[in-house]
mmJSON file of the N, C-alpha and C atoms, coordinates in Angstrom:
{"data_MODEL":{"atom_site":{
"group_PDB":["ATOM","ATOM","ATOM","ATOM","ATOM","ATOM","ATOM","ATOM","ATOM","ATOM","ATOM","ATOM","ATOM","ATOM","ATOM","ATOM","ATOM","ATOM","ATOM","ATOM","ATOM","ATOM","ATOM","ATOM","ATOM","ATOM","ATOM","ATOM","ATOM","ATOM","ATOM","ATOM","ATOM","ATOM","ATOM","ATOM","ATOM","ATOM","ATOM","ATOM","ATOM","ATOM","ATOM","ATOM","ATOM","ATOM","ATOM","ATOM","ATOM","ATOM","ATOM","ATOM","ATOM","ATOM","ATOM","ATOM","ATOM","ATOM","ATOM","ATOM","ATOM","ATOM","ATOM","ATOM","ATOM","ATOM","ATOM","ATOM","ATOM","ATOM","ATOM","ATOM","ATOM","ATOM","ATOM","ATOM","ATOM","ATOM","ATOM","ATOM","ATOM","ATOM","ATOM","ATOM","ATOM","ATOM","ATOM","ATOM","ATOM","ATOM","ATOM","ATOM","ATOM","ATOM","ATOM","ATOM","ATOM","ATOM","ATOM","ATOM","ATOM","ATOM","ATOM","ATOM","ATOM","ATOM","ATOM","ATOM","ATOM","ATOM","ATOM","ATOM","ATOM","ATOM","ATOM","ATOM","ATOM","ATOM","ATOM","ATOM","ATOM","ATOM","ATOM","ATOM","ATOM","ATOM","ATOM","ATOM","ATOM","ATOM","ATOM","ATOM","ATOM","ATOM","ATOM","ATOM","ATOM","ATOM","ATOM","ATOM","ATOM","ATOM","ATOM","ATOM","ATOM","ATOM","ATOM","ATOM","ATOM","ATOM","ATOM","ATOM","ATOM","ATOM","ATOM","ATOM","ATOM","ATOM","ATOM","ATOM","ATOM","ATOM","ATOM","ATOM","ATOM","ATOM","ATOM","ATOM","ATOM","ATOM","ATOM","ATOM","ATOM","ATOM","ATOM","ATOM","ATOM","ATOM","ATOM","ATOM","ATOM","ATOM","ATOM","ATOM","ATOM","ATOM","ATOM","ATOM","ATOM","ATOM","ATOM","ATOM","ATOM","ATOM","ATOM","ATOM","ATOM","ATOM","ATOM","ATOM","ATOM","ATOM","ATOM","ATOM"],
"id":[1,2,3,4,5,6,7,8,9,10,11,12,13,14,15,16,17,18,19,20,21,22,23,24,25,26,27,28,29,30,31,32,33,34,35,36,37,38,39,40,41,42,43,44,45,46,47,48,49,50,51,52,53,54,55,56,57,58,59,60,61,62,63,64,65,66,67,68,69,70,71,72,73,74,75,76,77,78,79,80,81,82,83,84,85,86,87,88,89,90,91,92,93,94,95,96,97,98,99,100,101,102,103,104,105,106,107,108,109,110,111,112,113,114,115,116,117,118,119,120,121,122,123,124,125,126,127,128,129,130,131,132,133,134,135,136,137,138,139,140,141,142,143,144,145,146,147,148,149,150,151,152,153,154,155,156,157,158,159,160,161,162,163,164,165,166,167,168,169,170,171,172,173,174,175,176,177,178,179,180,181,182,183,184,185,186,187,188,189,190,191,192,193,194,195,196,197,198,199,200,201,202,203,204],
"type_symbol":["N","C","C","N","C","C","N","C","C","N","C","C","N","C","C","N","C","C","N","C","C","N","C","C","N","C","C","N","C","C","N","C","C","N","C","C","N","C","C","N","C","C","N","C","C","N","C","C","N","C","C","N","C","C","N","C","C","N","C","C","N","C","C","N","C","C","N","C","C","N","C","C","N","C","C","N","C","C","N","C","C","N","C","C","N","C","C","N","C","C","N","C","C","N","C","C","N","C","C","N","C","C","N","C","C","N","C","C","N","C","C","N","C","C","N","C","C","N","C","C","N","C","C","N","C","C","N","C","C","N","C","C","N","C","C","N","C","C","N","C","C","N","C","C","N","C","C","N","C","C","N","C","C","N","C","C","N","C","C","N","C","C","N","C","C","N","C","C","N","C","C","N","C","C","N","C","C","N","C","C","N","C","C","N","C","C","N","C","C","N","C","C","N","C","C","N","C","C","N","C","C","N","C","C"],
"label_atom_id":["N","CA","C","N","CA","C","N","CA","C","N","CA","C","N","CA","C","N","CA","C","N","CA","C","N","CA","C","N","CA","C","N","CA","C","N","CA","C","N","CA","C","N","CA","C","N","CA","C","N","CA","C","N","CA","C","N","CA","C","N","CA","C","N","CA","C","N","CA","C","N","CA","C","N","CA","C","N","CA","C","N","CA","C","N","CA","C","N","CA","C","N","CA","C","N","CA","C","N","CA","C","N","CA","C","N","CA","C","N","CA","C","N","CA","C","N","CA","C","N","CA","C","N","CA","C","N","CA","C","N","CA","C","N","CA","C","N","CA","C","N","CA","C","N","CA","C","N","CA","C","N","CA","C","N","CA","C","N","CA","C","N","CA","C","N","CA","C","N","CA","C","N","CA","C","N","CA","C","N","CA","C","N","CA","C","N","CA","C","N","CA","C","N","CA","C","N","CA","C","N","CA","C","N","CA","C","N","CA","C","N","CA","C","N","CA","C","N","CA","C","N","CA","C","N","CA","C","N","CA","C","N","CA","C","N","CA","C"],
"label_alt_id":[null,null,null,null,null,null,null,null,null,null,null,null,null,null,null,null,null,null,null,null,null,null,null,null,null,null,null,null,null,null,null,null,null,null,null,null,null,null,null,null,null,null,null,null,null,null,null,null,null,null,null,null,null,null,null,null,null,null,null,null,null,null,null,null,null,null,null,null,null,null,null,null,null,null,null,null,null,null,null,null,null,null,null,null,null,null,null,null,null,null,null,null,null,null,null,null,null,null,null,null,null,null,null,null,null,null,null,null,null,null,null,null,null,null,null,null,null,null,null,null,null,null,null,null,null,null,null,null,null,null,null,null,null,null,null,null,null,null,null,null,null,null,null,null,null,null,null,null,null,null,null,null,null,null,null,null,null,null,null,null,null,null,null,null,null,null,null,null,null,null,null,null,null,null,null,null,null,null,null,null,null,null,null,null,null,null,null,null,null,null,null,null,null,null,null,null,null,null,null,null,null,null,null,null],
"label_comp_id":["UNK","UNK","UNK","UNK","UNK","UNK","UNK","UNK","UNK","UNK","UNK","UNK","UNK","UNK","UNK","UNK","UNK","UNK","UNK","UNK","UNK","UNK","UNK","UNK","UNK","UNK","UNK","UNK","UNK","UNK","UNK","UNK","UNK","UNK","UNK","UNK","UNK","UNK","UNK","UNK","UNK","UNK","UNK","UNK","UNK","UNK","UNK","UNK","UNK","UNK","UNK","UNK","UNK","UNK","UNK","UNK","UNK","UNK","UNK","UNK","UNK","UNK","UNK","UNK","UNK","UNK","UNK","UNK","UNK","UNK","UNK","UNK","UNK","UNK","UNK","UNK","UNK","UNK","UNK","UNK","UNK","UNK","UNK","UNK","UNK","UNK","UNK","UNK","UNK","UNK","UNK","UNK","UNK","UNK","UNK","UNK","UNK","UNK","UNK","UNK","UNK","UNK","UNK","UNK","UNK","UNK","UNK","UNK","UNK","UNK","UNK","UNK","UNK","UNK","UNK","UNK","UNK","UNK","UNK","UNK","UNK","UNK","UNK","UNK","UNK","UNK","UNK","UNK","UNK","UNK","UNK","UNK","UNK","UNK","UNK","UNK","UNK","UNK","UNK","UNK","UNK","UNK","UNK","UNK","UNK","UNK","UNK","UNK","UNK","UNK","UNK","UNK","UNK","UNK","UNK","UNK","UNK","UNK","UNK","UNK","UNK","UNK","UNK","UNK","UNK","UNK","UNK","UNK","UNK","UNK","UNK","UNK","UNK","UNK","UNK","UNK","UNK","UNK","UNK","UNK","UNK","UNK","UNK","UNK","UNK","UNK","UNK","UNK","UNK","UNK","UNK","UNK","UNK","UNK","UNK","UNK","UNK","UNK","UNK","UNK","UNK","UNK","UNK","UNK"],
"label_asym_id":["A","A","A","A","A","A","A","A","A","A","A","A","A","A","A","A","A","A","A","A","A","A","A","A","A","A","A","A","A","A","A","A","A","A","A","A","A","A","A","A","A","A","A","A","A","A","A","A","A","A","A","A","A","A","A","A","A","A","A","A","A","A","A","A","A","A","A","A","A","A","A","A","A","A","A","A","A","A","A","A","A","A","A","A","A","A","A","A","A","A","A","A","A","A","A","A","A","A","A","A","A","A","A","A","A","A","A","A","A","A","A","A","A","A","A","A","A","A","A","A","A","A","A","A","A","A","A","A","A","A","A","A","A","A","A","A","A","A","A","A","A","A","A","A","A","A","A","A","A","A","A","A","A","A","A","A","A","A","A","A","A","A","A","A","A","A","A","A","A","A","A","A","A","A","A","A","A","A","A","A","A","A","A","A","A","A","A","A","A","A","A","A","A","A","A","A","A","A","A","A","A","A","A","A"],
"label_entity_id":["1","1","1","1","1","1","1","1","1","1","1","1","1","1","1","1","1","1","1","1","1","1","1","1","1","1","1","1","1","1","1","1","1","1","1","1","1","1","1","1","1","1","1","1","1","1","1","1","1","1","1","1","1","1","1","1","1","1","1","1","1","1","1","1","1","1","1","1","1","1","1","1","1","1","1","1","1","1","1","1","1","1","1","1","1","1","1","1","1","1","1","1","1","1","1","1","1","1","1","1","1","1","1","1","1","1","1","1","1","1","1","1","1","1","1","1","1","1","1","1","1","1","1","1","1","1","1","1","1","1","1","1","1","1","1","1","1","1","1","1","1","1","1","1","1","1","1","1","1","1","1","1","1","1","1","1","1","1","1","1","1","1","1","1","1","1","1","1","1","1","1","1","1","1","1","1","1","1","1","1","1","1","1","1","1","1","1","1","1","1","1","1","1","1","1","1","1","1","1","1","1","1","1","1"],
"label_seq_id":[1,1,1,2,2,2,3,3,3,4,4,4,5,5,5,6,6,6,7,7,7,8,8,8,9,9,9,10,10,10,11,11,11,12,12,12,13,13,13,14,14,14,15,15,15,16,16,16,17,17,17,18,18,18,19,19,19,20,20,20,21,21,21,22,22,22,23,23,23,24,24,24,25,25,25,26,26,26,27,27,27,28,28,28,29,29,29,30,30,30,31,31,31,32,32,32,33,33,33,34,34,34,35,35,35,36,36,36,37,37,37,38,38,38,39,39,39,40,40,40,41,41,41,42,42,42,43,43,43,44,44,44,45,45,45,46,46,46,47,47,47,48,48,48,49,49,49,50,50,50,51,51,51,52,52,52,53,53,53,54,54,54,55,55,55,56,56,56,57,57,57,58,58,58,59,59,59,60,60,60,61,61,61,62,62,62,63,63,63,64,64,64,65,65,65,66,66,66,67,67,67,68,68,68],
"pdbx_PDB_ins_code":[null,null,null,null,null,null,null,null,null,null,null,null,null,null,null,null,null,null,null,null,null,null,null,null,null,null,null,null,null,null,null,null,null,null,null,null,null,null,null,null,null,null,null,null,null,null,null,null,null,null,null,null,null,null,null,null,null,null,null,null,null,null,null,null,null,null,null,null,null,null,null,null,null,null,null,null,null,null,null,null,null,null,null,null,null,null,null,null,null,null,null,null,null,null,null,null,null,null,null,null,null,null,null,null,null,null,null,null,null,null,null,null,null,null,null,null,null,null,null,null,null,null,null,null,null,null,null,null,null,null,null,null,null,null,null,null,null,null,null,null,null,null,null,null,null,null,null,null,null,null,null,null,null,null,null,null,null,null,null,null,null,null,null,null,null,null,null,null,null,null,null,null,null,null,null,null,null,null,null,null,null,null,null,null,null,null,null,null,null,null,null,null,null,null,null,null,null,null,null,null,null,null,null,null],
"Cartn_x":[31.754,30.488,29.407,28.328,27.196,25.916,25.225,23.964,22.907,23.013,22.025,22.041,23.228,23.355,23.732,23.973,24.29,25.722,26.602,28.006,28.692,29.209,29.958,29.136,27.831,27.004,26.805,26.298,26.066,27.127,27.564,28.604,29.536,30.69,31.686,31.103,31.481,30.95,32.036,31.647,32.567,32.801,31.978,32.133,33.277,33.731,34.841,35.945,36.516,37.57,38.823,39.02,40.193,40.106,38.912,38.734,38.936,39.814,40.144,39.69,39.002,38.536,37.229,36.686,35.432,34.233,33.128,31.904,31.358,30.431,29.938,29.324,28.491,27.835,28.854,29.853,30.891,31.653,31.935,32.649,31.81,30.536,29.676,29.472,29.469,29.308,30.582,31.72,32.987,33.461,32.886,33.377,32.798,33.51,33.075,32.122,30.944,29.918,30.059,30.481,30.622,31.608,31.299,32.109,32.889,33.99,34.786,34.095,33.102,32.426,31.249,30.989,29.836,29.963,31.143,31.33,31.463,31.5,31.644,30.297,30.3,29.039,28.182,26.87,25.95,26.079,26.268,26.338,25.439,24.531,23.566,23.462,24.324,24.221,22.894,22.095,20.796,21.037,20.535,20.707,19.432,18.302,17.042,16.008,15.227,14.117,12.838,12.104,10.877,9.702,9.032,7.908,6.743,5.953,4.85,3.692,3.562,2.534,3.017,2.216,2.637,2.611,2.015,1.913,3.064,3.938,5.004,6.311,7.383,8.718,9.624,10.142,11.034,12.428,13.402,14.788,15.408,16.108,16.769,18.262,19.025,20.463,21.082,22.366,23.102,23.783,23.634,24.304,25.804,26.532,27.975,28.739,28.209,28.855,27.849,28.168,27.311,26.098,25.214,23.98,22.922,21.678,20.553,19.977],
"Cartn_y":[92.761,92.159,93.19,92.744,93.619,92.856,93.246,92.605,92.964,94.141,94.578,93.698,93.354,92.549,91.1,90.768,89.403,88.982,89.931,89.602,89.087,87.871,87.231,87.044,86.97,86.718,85.214,84.552,83.104,82.343,82.918,82.267,83.31,82.858,83.759,84.485,85.751,86.58,86.898,86.91,87.309,88.807,89.564,91.022,91.467,90.578,90.915,89.867,89.796,88.811,89.061,90.279,90.62,90.052,89.67,89.155,87.65,87.163,85.742,85.056,85.775,85.202,84.45,83.924,83.173,84.116,83.57,84.365,84.452,85.353,85.604,84.365,83.634,82.457,81.389,81.137,80.165,80.592,81.879,82.371,82.201,82.576,82.473,81.03,80.103,78.691,78.087,78.745,78.181,78.736,79.824,80.407,79.675,79.724,79.099,80.047,79.579,80.423,80.461,79.371,79.322,80.389,80.996,82.095,81.668,82.338,82.064,82.563,83.425,83.999,83.16,82.017,81.199,80.623,80.206,79.601,80.595,81.873,82.891,83.178,83.871,84.237,85.107,85.028,85.777,87.276,88.018,89.482,90.039,90.944,91.518,93.024,93.819,95.268,95.769,96.408,96.928,98.212,98.231,99.391,100.223,99.606,100.319,99.646,100.439,99.914,100.301,99.293,99.502,99.431,100.544,100.574,101.326,100.619,101.287,101.647,100.927,101.242,100.741,100.937,100.564,99.068,98.281,96.837,96.053,96.713,95.994,96.762,96.018,96.602,95.591,95.941,95.061,95.646,94.789,95.221,94.722,95.586,95.199,95.455,94.657,94.783,93.621,93.44,92.377,91.528,90.226,89.319,89.428,89.872,90.058,88.769,87.951,86.682,85.773,84.481,83.511,83.147,82.39,81.989,81.741,81.713,81.46,80.107],
"Cartn_z":[65.274,65.548,65.275,64.7,64.445,64.743,65.813,66.136,65.113,64.533,63.539,62.298,61.839,60.627,60.913,62.167,62.544,62.281,62.056,61.775,63.041,62.985,64.062,65.337,65.226,66.395,66.547,65.518,65.558,64.78,63.684,62.874,62.287,61.827,61.256,60.058,59.915,58.841,57.821,56.573,55.516,55.489,56.19,56.224,57.119,57.999,58.9,58.757,57.57,57.295,58.125,58.603,59.404,60.809,61.259,62.621,62.618,63.504,63.546,64.839,65.7,66.955,66.777,67.867,67.788,67.644,67.133,67.102,68.529,68.756,70.103,70.743,70.024,70.588,70.98,70.135,70.477,71.723,71.839,73.016,74.28,74.22,75.399,75.834,74.887,75.231,75.803,75.643,76.102,77.444,77.93,79.18,80.384,81.488,82.726,83.447,83.769,84.382,85.893,86.493,87.953,88.413,89.503,90.003,91.243,91.478,92.673,93.935,93.779,94.937,95.417,94.792,95.154,96.563,96.974,98.278,99.423,99.115,100.154,100.819,101.965,102.61,101.687,101.88,101.033,101.285,100.208,100.264,99.16,99.547,98.616,98.863,98.222,98.404,97.83,98.658,98.212,97.428,96.189,95.331,95.236,95.531,95.422,96.31,97.039,97.822,97.089,96.649,95.893,96.856,97.048,97.98,97.331,96.499,95.812,96.744,97.882,98.874,100.233,101.265,102.619,102.881,101.971,102.162,101.541,100.828,100.12,100.228,100.426,100.369,99.683,98.518,97.766,97.712,97.738,97.687,96.401,95.688,94.451,94.587,93.874,93.893,93.137,93.283,92.625,93.682,93.564,94.509,94.27,95.275,95.156,95.458,96.365,96.673,97.364,97.377,98.024,97.192,97.785,97.119,98.179,97.732,98.627,98.282],
"occupancy":[1.0,1.0,1.0,1.0,1.0,1.0,1.0,1.0,1.0,1.0,1.0,1.0,1.0,1.0,1.0,1.0,1.0,1.0,1.0,1.0,1.0,1.0,1.0,1.0,1.0,1.0,1.0,1.0,1.0,1.0,1.0,1.0,1.0,1.0,1.0,1.0,1.0,1.0,1.0,1.0,1.0,1.0,1.0,1.0,1.0,1.0,1.0,1.0,1.0,1.0,1.0,1.0,1.0,1.0,1.0,1.0,1.0,1.0,1.0,1.0,1.0,1.0,1.0,1.0,1.0,1.0,1.0,1.0,1.0,1.0,1.0,1.0,1.0,1.0,1.0,1.0,1.0,1.0,1.0,1.0,1.0,1.0,1.0,1.0,1.0,1.0,1.0,1.0,1.0,1.0,1.0,1.0,1.0,1.0,1.0,1.0,1.0,1.0,1.0,1.0,1.0,1.0,1.0,1.0,1.0,1.0,1.0,1.0,1.0,1.0,1.0,1.0,1.0,1.0,1.0,1.0,1.0,1.0,1.0,1.0,1.0,1.0,1.0,1.0,1.0,1.0,1.0,1.0,1.0,1.0,1.0,1.0,1.0,1.0,1.0,1.0,1.0,1.0,1.0,1.0,1.0,1.0,1.0,1.0,1.0,1.0,1.0,1.0,1.0,1.0,1.0,1.0,1.0,1.0,1.0,1.0,1.0,1.0,1.0,1.0,1.0,1.0,1.0,1.0,1.0,1.0,1.0,1.0,1.0,1.0,1.0,1.0,1.0,1.0,1.0,1.0,1.0,1.0,1.0,1.0,1.0,1.0,1.0,1.0,1.0,1.0,1.0,1.0,1.0,1.0,1.0,1.0,1.0,1.0,1.0,1.0,1.0,1.0,1.0,1.0,1.0,1.0,1.0,1.0],
"B_iso_or_equiv":[0.0,0.0,0.0,0.0,0.0,0.0,0.0,0.0,0.0,0.0,0.0,0.0,0.0,0.0,0.0,0.0,0.0,0.0,0.0,0.0,0.0,0.0,0.0,0.0,0.0,0.0,0.0,0.0,0.0,0.0,0.0,0.0,0.0,0.0,0.0,0.0,0.0,0.0,0.0,0.0,0.0,0.0,0.0,0.0,0.0,0.0,0.0,0.0,0.0,0.0,0.0,0.0,0.0,0.0,0.0,0.0,0.0,0.0,0.0,0.0,0.0,0.0,0.0,0.0,0.0,0.0,0.0,0.0,0.0,0.0,0.0,0.0,0.0,0.0,0.0,0.0,0.0,0.0,0.0,0.0,0.0,0.0,0.0,0.0,0.0,0.0,0.0,0.0,0.0,0.0,0.0,0.0,0.0,0.0,0.0,0.0,0.0,0.0,0.0,0.0,0.0,0.0,0.0,0.0,0.0,0.0,0.0,0.0,0.0,0.0,0.0,0.0,0.0,0.0,0.0,0.0,0.0,0.0,0.0,0.0,0.0,0.0,0.0,0.0,0.0,0.0,0.0,0.0,0.0,0.0,0.0,0.0,0.0,0.0,0.0,0.0,0.0,0.0,0.0,0.0,0.0,0.0,0.0,0.0,0.0,0.0,0.0,0.0,0.0,0.0,0.0,0.0,0.0,0.0,0.0,0.0,0.0,0.0,0.0,0.0,0.0,0.0,0.0,0.0,0.0,0.0,0.0,0.0,0.0,0.0,0.0,0.0,0.0,0.0,0.0,0.0,0.0,0.0,0.0,0.0,0.0,0.0,0.0,0.0,0.0,0.0,0.0,0.0,0.0,0.0,0.0,0.0,0.0,0.0,0.0,0.0,0.0,0.0,0.0,0.0,0.0,0.0,0.0,0.0],
"pdbx_formal_charge":[null,null,null,null,null,null,null,null,null,null,null,null,null,null,null,null,null,null,null,null,null,null,null,null,null,null,null,null,null,null,null,null,null,null,null,null,null,null,null,null,null,null,null,null,null,null,null,null,null,null,null,null,null,null,null,null,null,null,null,null,null,null,null,null,null,null,null,null,null,null,null,null,null,null,null,null,null,null,null,null,null,null,null,null,null,null,null,null,null,null,null,null,null,null,null,null,null,null,null,null,null,null,null,null,null,null,null,null,null,null,null,null,null,null,null,null,null,null,null,null,null,null,null,null,null,null,null,null,null,null,null,null,null,null,null,null,null,null,null,null,null,null,null,null,null,null,null,null,null,null,null,null,null,null,null,null,null,null,null,null,null,null,null,null,null,null,null,null,null,null,null,null,null,null,null,null,null,null,null,null,null,null,null,null,null,null,null,null,null,null,null,null,null,null,null,null,null,null,null,null,null,null,null,null],
"auth_seq_id":[1,1,1,2,2,2,3,3,3,4,4,4,5,5,5,6,6,6,7,7,7,8,8,8,9,9,9,10,10,10,11,11,11,12,12,12,13,13,13,14,14,14,15,15,15,16,16,16,17,17,17,18,18,18,19,19,19,20,20,20,21,21,21,22,22,22,23,23,23,24,24,24,25,25,25,26,26,26,27,27,27,28,28,28,29,29,29,30,30,30,31,31,31,32,32,32,33,33,33,34,34,34,35,35,35,36,36,36,37,37,37,38,38,38,39,39,39,40,40,40,41,41,41,42,42,42,43,43,43,44,44,44,45,45,45,46,46,46,47,47,47,48,48,48,49,49,49,50,50,50,51,51,51,52,52,52,53,53,53,54,54,54,55,55,55,56,56,56,57,57,57,58,58,58,59,59,59,60,60,60,61,61,61,62,62,62,63,63,63,64,64,64,65,65,65,66,66,66,67,67,67,68,68,68],
"auth_comp_id":["UNK","UNK","UNK","UNK","UNK","UNK","UNK","UNK","UNK","UNK","UNK","UNK","UNK","UNK","UNK","UNK","UNK","UNK","UNK","UNK","UNK","UNK","UNK","UNK","UNK","UNK","UNK","UNK","UNK","UNK","UNK","UNK","UNK","UNK","UNK","UNK","UNK","UNK","UNK","UNK","UNK","UNK","UNK","UNK","UNK","UNK","UNK","UNK","UNK","UNK","UNK","UNK","UNK","UNK","UNK","UNK","UNK","UNK","UNK","UNK","UNK","UNK","UNK","UNK","UNK","UNK","UNK","UNK","UNK","UNK","UNK","UNK","UNK","UNK","UNK","UNK","UNK","UNK","UNK","UNK","UNK","UNK","UNK","UNK","UNK","UNK","UNK","UNK","UNK","UNK","UNK","UNK","UNK","UNK","UNK","UNK","UNK","UNK","UNK","UNK","UNK","UNK","UNK","UNK","UNK","UNK","UNK","UNK","UNK","UNK","UNK","UNK","UNK","UNK","UNK","UNK","UNK","UNK","UNK","UNK","UNK","UNK","UNK","UNK","UNK","UNK","UNK","UNK","UNK","UNK","UNK","UNK","UNK","UNK","UNK","UNK","UNK","UNK","UNK","UNK","UNK","UNK","UNK","UNK","UNK","UNK","UNK","UNK","UNK","UNK","UNK","UNK","UNK","UNK","UNK","UNK","UNK","UNK","UNK","UNK","UNK","UNK","UNK","UNK","UNK","UNK","UNK","UNK","UNK","UNK","UNK","UNK","UNK","UNK","UNK","UNK","UNK","UNK","UNK","UNK","UNK","UNK","UNK","UNK","UNK","UNK","UNK","UNK","UNK","UNK","UNK","UNK","UNK","UNK","UNK","UNK","UNK","UNK","UNK","UNK","UNK","UNK","UNK","UNK"],
"auth_asym_id":["A","A","A","A","A","A","A","A","A","A","A","A","A","A","A","A","A","A","A","A","A","A","A","A","A","A","A","A","A","A","A","A","A","A","A","A","A","A","A","A","A","A","A","A","A","A","A","A","A","A","A","A","A","A","A","A","A","A","A","A","A","A","A","A","A","A","A","A","A","A","A","A","A","A","A","A","A","A","A","A","A","A","A","A","A","A","A","A","A","A","A","A","A","A","A","A","A","A","A","A","A","A","A","A","A","A","A","A","A","A","A","A","A","A","A","A","A","A","A","A","A","A","A","A","A","A","A","A","A","A","A","A","A","A","A","A","A","A","A","A","A","A","A","A","A","A","A","A","A","A","A","A","A","A","A","A","A","A","A","A","A","A","A","A","A","A","A","A","A","A","A","A","A","A","A","A","A","A","A","A","A","A","A","A","A","A","A","A","A","A","A","A","A","A","A","A","A","A","A","A","A","A","A","A"],
"auth_atom_id":["N","CA","C","N","CA","C","N","CA","C","N","CA","C","N","CA","C","N","CA","C","N","CA","C","N","CA","C","N","CA","C","N","CA","C","N","CA","C","N","CA","C","N","CA","C","N","CA","C","N","CA","C","N","CA","C","N","CA","C","N","CA","C","N","CA","C","N","CA","C","N","CA","C","N","CA","C","N","CA","C","N","CA","C","N","CA","C","N","CA","C","N","CA","C","N","CA","C","N","CA","C","N","CA","C","N","CA","C","N","CA","C","N","CA","C","N","CA","C","N","CA","C","N","CA","C","N","CA","C","N","CA","C","N","CA","C","N","CA","C","N","CA","C","N","CA","C","N","CA","C","N","CA","C","N","CA","C","N","CA","C","N","CA","C","N","CA","C","N","CA","C","N","CA","C","N","CA","C","N","CA","C","N","CA","C","N","CA","C","N","CA","C","N","CA","C","N","CA","C","N","CA","C","N","CA","C","N","CA","C","N","CA","C","N","CA","C","N","CA","C","N","CA","C","N","CA","C","N","CA","C","N","CA","C","N","CA","C"],
"pdbx_PDB_model_num":[1,1,1,1,1,1,1,1,1,1,1,1,1,1,1,1,1,1,1,1,1,1,1,1,1,1,1,1,1,1,1,1,1,1,1,1,1,1,1,1,1,1,1,1,1,1,1,1,1,1,1,1,1,1,1,1,1,1,1,1,1,1,1,1,1,1,1,1,1,1,1,1,1,1,1,1,1,1,1,1,1,1,1,1,1,1,1,1,1,1,1,1,1,1,1,1,1,1,1,1,1,1,1,1,1,1,1,1,1,1,1,1,1,1,1,1,1,1,1,1,1,1,1,1,1,1,1,1,1,1,1,1,1,1,1,1,1,1,1,1,1,1,1,1,1,1,1,1,1,1,1,1,1,1,1,1,1,1,1,1,1,1,1,1,1,1,1,1,1,1,1,1,1,1,1,1,1,1,1,1,1,1,1,1,1,1,1,1,1,1,1,1,1,1,1,1,1,1,1,1,1,1,1,1]
}}}
């Protein structure tokens, strides 16, 4: 795959005849997005506290399980 030249990103490329798998877009459209962790309790490990001034405090991180 080459994002620079578009090989196997949207459609099969003649530059990689040895590759027999799907192109990236076809693969991304075929995978299941729903996660097994959706039904679990909400967990949000805080990775960074953003506090540019005393009036604001933002928390950043990745949702590990559950939903809001």
